[in-house]
C-alpha positions in Angstrom: -16.2 3.1 30.6 -12.8 4.4 31.7 -10.2 6.0 29.4 -8.3 2.8 28.6 -11.5 1.0 27.7 -12.7 3.9 25.6 -9.4 4.1 23.7 -9.5 0.3 23.1 -13.0 0.7 21.7 -11.9 3.5 19.4 -9.1 1.4 18.0 -11.4 -1.5 17.5 -13.9 0.7 15.6 -11.2 2.2 13.4 -9.9 -1.2 12.5 -13.4 -2.5 11.8 -14.5 0.4 9.6 -11.2 1.8 8.3 -11.6 5.2 9.9 -13.5 7.0 12.7 -15.1 10.4 13.0 -14.8 12.6 16.1 -18.4 13.6 16.2 -19.8 10.1 15.8 -17.4 8.7 18.4 -18.4 11.4 20.9 -22.1 10.5 20.4 -21.6 6.7 20.4 -19.3 6.7 23.5 -21.3 9.5 25.3 -18.3 11.8 25.9 -17.3 15.2 24.6 -15.6 15.8 21.3 -12.6 17.2 23.1 -12.3 14.0 25.1 -12.3 12.0 21.8 -9.6 14.4 20.4 -7.4 13.8 23.4 -7.9 10.1 23.0 -6.9 10.3 19.3 -3.8 12.3 20.2 -2.8 9.7 22.7 -3.5 6.8 20.3 -1.5 8.5 17.6 1.4 9.0 20.0 1.3 5.3 20.7 1.4 4.5 17.0 -2.1 2.9 16.8 -3.9 5.6 14.8 -3.1 8.6 12.6 -5.3 11.6 12.9 -7.0 13.4 10.0 -9.2 16.4 9.9 -12.2 15.4 12.0 -11.2 11.9 12.7 -8.5 9.2 12.4 -7.6 5.9 10.6 -5.8 2.8 12.0 -2.1 2.3 11.6 -1.1 -1.2 10.4 1.0 -3.2 12.8 2.4 -6.7 13.0 -1.0 -7.8 14.4 -3.3 -5.7 12.2 -3.6 -5.2 8.5 -6.4 -3.4 6.7 -8.6 -5.7 4.6 -8.6 -5.2 0.8 -12.4 -4.4 1.0 -11.6 -1.4 3.1 -8.8 -0.3 0.9 -11.1 -0.2 -2.1 -13.3 2.5 -0.5 -10.6 5.0 0.8 -8.9 7.6 -1.3 -10.1 6.0 -4.6 -9.8 9.1 -6.8 -6.2 9.7 -5.6 -5.3 6.0 -6.1 -6.6 6.1 -9.6 -4.5 9.2 -10.4 -1.5 7.5 -8.9 -2.0 4.3 -10.9 -2.4 6.2 -14.1 0.8 8.2 -13.5 2.7 5.0 -12.6 1.5 3.3 -15.7 2.8 6.3 -17.7 6.3 5.3 -16.5 6.1 1.9 -18.4 8.6 3.1 -21.1 9.8 0.2 -23.2 9.2 -2.5 -20.6 7.7 -5.7 -21.9 7.6 -7.8 -18.7 6.2 -6.2 -15.5 5.4 -7.2 -11.9 2.2 -5.8 -10.3 2.2 -6.1 -6.6 -0.8 -7.1 -4.3 -3.1 -4.4 -3.0 -5.7 -2.1 -4.4 -3.6 0.8 -5.8 -1.3 -1.6 -7.8 -4.4 -3.4 -8.9 -5.6 -0.2 -10.6 -2.4 -0.2 -12.7 -3.8 -3.2 -14.5 -6.7 -1.0 -15.7 -4.3 1.7 -16.9 -1.9 -0.5 -18.9 -1.8 0.0 -22.7 -3.6 -2.6 -24.8 -1.8 -1.9 -28.1 1.5 -3.6 -27.3 2.5 -7.1 -26.0 3.0 -7.3 -22.3 3.7 -10.1 -19.9 2.4 -9.4 -16.4 3.6 -11.3 -13.3 1.4 -10.9 -10.2 0.6 -12.4 -6.8 -2.8 -10.8 -6.8 -5.8 -13.0 -7.7 -7.9 -9.9 -8.5 -5.3 -8.4 -10.8 -4.8 -11.6 -12.6 -8.5 -12.2 -13.1 -9.1 -8.6 -14.3 -6.2 -8.8 -16.8 -7.2 -12.2 -18.1 -10.8 -11.0 -18.8 -10.0 -7.5 -20.1 -6.5 -7.3 -21.5 -4.5 -9.0 -24.3 -1.5 -9.3 -21.9 0.0 -12.6 -21.0 -0.7 -13.1 -17.3 1.5 -15.2 -14.9 -0.1 -15.7 -11.5 2.4 -16.7 -8.8 1.4 -19.9 -7.0 1.3 -20.4 -3.3 -0.9 -19.9 -0.2 -3.6 -17.4 -0.7 -4.0 -14.8 2.0 -7.7 -14.1 2.6 -7.1 -10.6 3.7 -5.5 -9.4 0.4 -6.4 -12.3 -2.0 -2.7 -12.7 -3.0 -0.3 -15.6 -2.9 2.7 -15.9 -0.7 5.3 -18.5 0.6 8.0 -20.5 -1.1 6.1 -21.4 -4.2 5.6 -17.8 -5.2 9.1 -16.8 -4.1 10.6 -19.6 -6.1 8.8 -18.5 -9.3 10.0 -14.9 -8.8 13.5 -16.1 -8.4 13.5 -17.5 -11.9 12.4 -14.3 -13.6 14.2 -11.2 -14.9 11.5 -8.5 -15.0 11.8 -5.2 -16.7 9.7 -3.2 -14.3 8.1 -3.8 -10.9 5.2 -1.7 -9.6 5.5 -2.1 -5.8 3.2 -1.0 -3.0 3.8 -1.0 0.8 2.0 -0.6 4.1 4.5 2.0 5.1 7.4 4.0 3.7 9.7 6.2 5.7 13.1 7.8 5.2 14.4 5.9 8.3 13.0 2.4 7.7 12.5 2.2 4.0 9.5 0.2 2.7 7.7 -2.0 5.2 4.7 -4.4 5.5 3.3 -6.2 8.6 3.5 -9.8 7.3 6.9 -11.5 6.9 5.5 -13.8 4.1 4.4 -10.7 2.1 7.7 -9.0 2.8 9.5 -12.0 1.3 7.5 -11.8 -1.9 8.0 -8.1 -2.3 11.7 -8.4 -1.7 12.0 -11.1 -4.3 10.1 -8.9 -6.8 12.5 -6.0 -6.0 15.5 -8.2 -6.7 14.0 -9.7 -9.9 13.2 -6.3 -11.5 15.6 -4.0 -13.4 13.5 -1.0 -12.7 11.2 -0.4 -9.7 8.4 2.1 -9.1 6.7 2.6 -5.7 3.1 3.8 -5.7 1.0 4.7 -2.7 -1.2 7.5 -1.2 0.4 10.1 1.0 -0.8 8.5 4.2 1.7 5.7 3.6 4.6 8.1 4.1 6.2 8.4 7.5 4.7 5.0 8.5 6.8 2.1 9.7 5.4 -1.4 10.1 7.0 -4.7 11.1 9.0 -6.1 8.1 11.4 -4.0 6.0 11.7 -5.4 2.4 13.4 -2.6 0.4 15.2 0.7 0.7 14.0 3.9 -0.9 17.2 4.1 -3.0 16.1 0.8 -4.7 13.4 2.8 -6.6 13.6 5.1 -9.6 10.3 6.8 -8.8 7.9 7.2 -5.9 4.4 8.1 -7.1 1.9 9.5 -4.7 -0.8 12.3 -4.4 -0.5 15.9 -3.6 -1.3 15.3 0.0 2.4 14.7 0.5 3.9 18.1 1.1 6.4 19.4 -1.4 9.0 19.8 1.3 8.6 16.2 2.4 8.7 15.0 -1.2 12.0 16.8 -1.6 13.5 15.0 1.4 12.6 11.6 -0.1 14.0 12.6 -3.5 17.4 13.3 -1.9 17.6 9.6 -1.2 17.6 8.8 -4.9 14.2 8.4 -6.6 12.2 11.1 -8.3 9.0 11.8 -6.4 5.9 12.3 -8.5 2.8 14.0 -6.9 -0.5 13.8 -8.8 
């Protein structure tokens, strides 16, 4: 196996499992750990992986997006803290939008149950959880269901959102950067997110620190569109300050 073939295999493994480990890759591919580290540095330079301590995880692109099943296993404690902090920003909102994805889905579990709320969502999992466990009124957007995220897209969902005025939208993204704003790989998903941003009077972004500095295919919002960005303490204070200079408060939990 030459270098190109080995790097292709590394990317395939990262996309299949959600992450890769240097030691395991070295054993599986029968090369040294230093060779794997060089491969990971090159793959990161090419925008296919992002390195972590002892390994790497795949970067989402126009042709690749992480499955919801993988998202539910990575960084769960951090995502729960982020969701709880974001839910604490509810204020006097009575109508809210909860985006697709695992971290926004956790907001549903953190919403208060002692006040009337109307929740609009494209996520089948979020709608089902709220319908079974919450007194909130749940409006599930219609449309084509994406198997990768179990959420609805296309003109039916966009048309419903266009008819709403929502107090607060909780929005996720596949990437957020100071240069490109908020991005996602799929144009159909970007369209739903942009409609939600336009429909909401207040907007809160939530996502783990690994989303920051990442750019994917479709831009759907600017950082200045948001009142708050909620993430974990893995985002350095200095970087959080740079984002806050664009308008929103940055909350690290």
